[in-house]
N, C-alpha and C positions, 0 to 999 in steps of 0.2 A: 592476600590470598595465598595459601599454602599450594606447593605444587601438587598437582594431580597424582593420587594414589592409586595403585593398582588394586582394583575391587572386583569381587565375584557378583557384586548386585546386580540383578536384572536390570534395574534402572539405569546404573552406569553402562551397561553393554548396550541398551536399547538407544540411549543417548549417542553413545560413541558409533553404533552402527548407522543411525540416522545421519550423523554428519559425514561419515564415510561415504554413504550412498549418494549425499547431495553434492559432495565435492566431486565424485566420480562422474557424476551425471552433468558437469558443467562443461561448456564448449572447451575446446583445448586452450585457447589462449588464457582464458580465466583459470582453468585447472591449473596453468603452470604459473600463474602469478601468485604473488604473496597475497595472504588473507587479511583482512581487517575485520576484527570482532568488535562489536558494539557491546559495552560492558557498562552495567549500571550497577552492580554489586548485588542485584537481587537474584532470586534463586534461578530463573530461566537463562538470563545471560551468563550467569557463572556456571551452571552445567554446560551451557553452550561452549563457554571458553576453555574449560577443562577438557572437554571432549576434543576441541580442535586442537588443544595442545597434545593430545596424546595420539590423534589422528595424523596430524600434519606438523611434527616437530620442527622447530626451526624456522616455520613460513609465517608465523601468527604475529600480527601487529595488533594493537588494540587502542580504541579510541574510547574516552570518557567524556560525554558530553555534559557540561554543567549549564544546566537553563537559568540559574541563578533565582529560583522561584521559591527557595526554601533557606532557612537560616543556616549558616556554615555549609551550604552546598559546596562553595569553592574550597573549602578546607577538606571536605569529605572527598571531593573528587581528586584532589592532589594525593591523599592518603591512599586512595586505591592505584594511582599511577605509581607512587612509590612502591607499594608492595609487588608491582610487577617488574618495575625496573630493577629492582633488587634481584630479582631472579632472572636477569638478562632478557626480559621480554619487552620489546619497543612498545612504548605506550606513551599517551599524551592526552592532557586535558584540552578540550575544546569548548570554550565557553561562548555561548550565543545570548542575543537579544530576542526575548519572546514578544513579538508585536505583529498586528494585521489583524484581519477580520476573521470571522469565523468561531470565535471563542478562544479561551485559554489551551483547551486540548489541542484543536486544530493548529492554533499559531505555533505551540510548542513543537509538534510534531512536524512542521515544515521547517522550522529552524533546526531540528535535530538531522533531518534528513539532509538539509543542505550542507550541515557542517561534516556529517559522515562523507558525503559524496566528495567532499574537497579533501578530506582526510586520507583517503585511499594513497597507499604508498605505491601504487603502479595505476596507469589508466585501465589496464584489464582487471584490477584487483576485484574480487567480490566481496561484499560488505555483509557479514553474516549477521542476522537478527535472530533474537530469542523467542519469536512468537510461537505459540503452542496451539494446539487444537482447540483450547478454551478460548484463545484470542480469536481465533478463526469463528467460532461459534458466535462470540459477542459482535463481531464485525458483521455477520449476516443478521443479526437480531436488530441491530442498529440500522441496518440498510432497510429491513421489513417496516420498521417504526417511521421511517422517514418516507417511504414511499418511493424508495431507489428502485432503478430499473435493474435489470439482468447483471449489468457489468459491475455494479456495486455488490448485488447479491452474490456475485461470483466470488466475493472475498479475496483473500490474500493467495498469491502463488507463490509456490517453491522457489522458483528463479525468475525474477522480474529485473534484469540487468540495472544497476549493479547488485540489487538485493537478493541475497540468499536466505531463506528461512528453513533450515535443516529439520526444526523440530515441530512443524505443522502437524504432524500425524500422531505426536506425543501430548499427554495430557500435562496440566501445570504440576499435578502431583508426581509425574515421573521427574521431572527436574528438580523438586524438592527432594525426592528421595535420592536422587543421583548425588546431590551436595551433600546430604546427611549420610551416605555411605562413605563419601571420602572425606569427610571432616571438614568440608568447605563453609567458612563462615559466610553468613547470607545477610544482607541488609534489606529491612522492609521498609519501603518507601511510604511515609505517612499519606502521600497522595492516594496510594492504592487502596486506602481505606476511608479516603474523603468522599461522603455523598454529594458533594457539589459536583462532582464529575459524573456524567451520564454514564460512562462506561463501569464505574467504579457501582452505581446502583444496579446496573444490569447483571454485574457479576455478584453481588451480594444479596440482591433481592428479587430481581425477576427470574434468573435463570434457576436459582434454587426452587422457587415456586413452580415453575414449569416442569423441573424434574421431578417434583412431588405430585402435581396434578397429572401429568402425563405417565407417571410409572418409570422414570428414568431414561437414560439415552438420549436426553435432548440434544446436549452438547455434539455428540457423535452424529445425529440426524441432521443438524443445521450444517455441519462441516461436509456431511454427504451431499445435502442440496447445493452447497457452494460448488463442489466438484461437479456436479450434473449441470448446473447452470453455466458453469465455466466451459464445459465441453460445448454447449449450445452457443454461448456467446463466441467462442473461436469460429464456429461454422458460419454464423451470422456475419462476423468480421471478414472472414474470406469471400462471402458471397458479395458483401458490400464493395469489398476491394476489386472484385471482377466488374462490379456494375460501374464503378468509377472510372475503371480503364475503358468501358464502352461509351460512357457519357461525357467524357472530357472534350471539350473544344476550345483548344488554347487555354485562356483564362476564365472559360466560361463552362457551364454544365448544360447539357442538352436537356430540357424539361421533359420531353418526349421519351427520351430514354430511361430517366428515372421514374417517370409515370408509369411506366409498364412494370415495376418491380412492386413486389409487397411493401407495404408501409413500414414494417420493421427493418427491412433491409436498406429501404430508400432512406431512412431517418440515420441510419448508421452512415450511409455513405455521405449523406449532408454533413454530418457532424465532423467526420473525418476531413472533408474538402474545406469546411468553414475553417476549422482548426489551423489547416495549411495557409489560410489566407489570414491569419491572425485573430480570428474569433474565438477566443478561448473563454471560458468560464460559462459556458451556455447553459442556461437552464431549460427545463421541460417546455415552458411556454415559449422561449426563444426558438426552439427547435420545432415545435408543432407550428408555430406560425410561420417558419421558413418552409416547412413541408406543405403548408397550405398553399404555397406558390406553385407546388407541383400538383399535388393531390386536389385541391379544391381551388383551382385557379378561377377567378371571375373578375380579372382586371384590376385587383387590389394594389395599394400603393406599396412602397419599401417597407421592409422588416427591419427595425433598429435592432443591432447586434451590441454586445460588449465592444469596448475599445473604439467607442465613436464610429463604429462601422455600419452599414446597412446592406441589406440583400435586395436587389431587384430582379424582376423578370422583364426581360425587353426581346422582343422577337423571337420567343421561345427559349432564350437562353436565360440561365441564372448568373448574375455577376454580383462581386462583392465591391464595394466602394466606400470610401470616407463619406460620413454621414453629411447630408446635404444641410440640415439645419439642426440645432440643438434641441429641439423639443420633438424629433422624430419618434414615432411609434415604437414602443417597447416591446416588440415581439408579441403584441396580442391581435389575433385575426380579427378582421372587420366583419 
């Protein structure tokens, strides 16, 4: 990668402005810490890296994550790092093992994020990611297709410690133009054109069709939807937090206090409280069955939760305990 060149290109200016504003908006500790840029060699992360080096010279560290999913990936990753270290930029390859449930895309994302979190040069270092408005639109569309709730449809946020996404307001075309204006080489990942991946088909088939049918502006509209839902999501979270503060009773929750709240707030409070007690990976079925112990109480038994836990209602209180038997009911209301 060549050193960033001064350019009057509007795209270069827009990317640098976005990065500068994102860094200026960080909390004090993160703003003072060295930066870690996740670089793949693609247009988005390349434009991001060039802008970060221009805006925050001497503070940029780079992580290249090798997922090991393509032929010569280790060699290509090493070449990327060598090109930067030759310019005095601290950079390293982080090889990961992609495994686990949820499909290849989800497993690769988990492995990548774990590696990036561990690669931070300082505990307060933000990790800069090259997600654009187009990625945001795809995320919202995926959530709609899967019947996800408001939290998923709210998409990605610019600052979600330690993740910083400065380019969420810019289009993928802006990143490409910024690279072209500065003469920066860009690597086109074959996976970005592989129709086996749901996001790729959304990008190349579904979104173009929607743009055509609806007369354009779909990506921007989906991104606006995410912003609006995020505002609603944050308001509901705050109300749920207040509800938990009123309803806690040692290690239990007062069902009467929860029952007086609207269902949407009550379920958020339940999800947060159950997560605190180790019940992660809750599905909508789990959560609705748990909520039935409050909103539709008729003496039903324990609700089975992930991690071999169960939720019970006893004497007007909700409690989490280790599952009493292996075949406990899996979150389905009676």
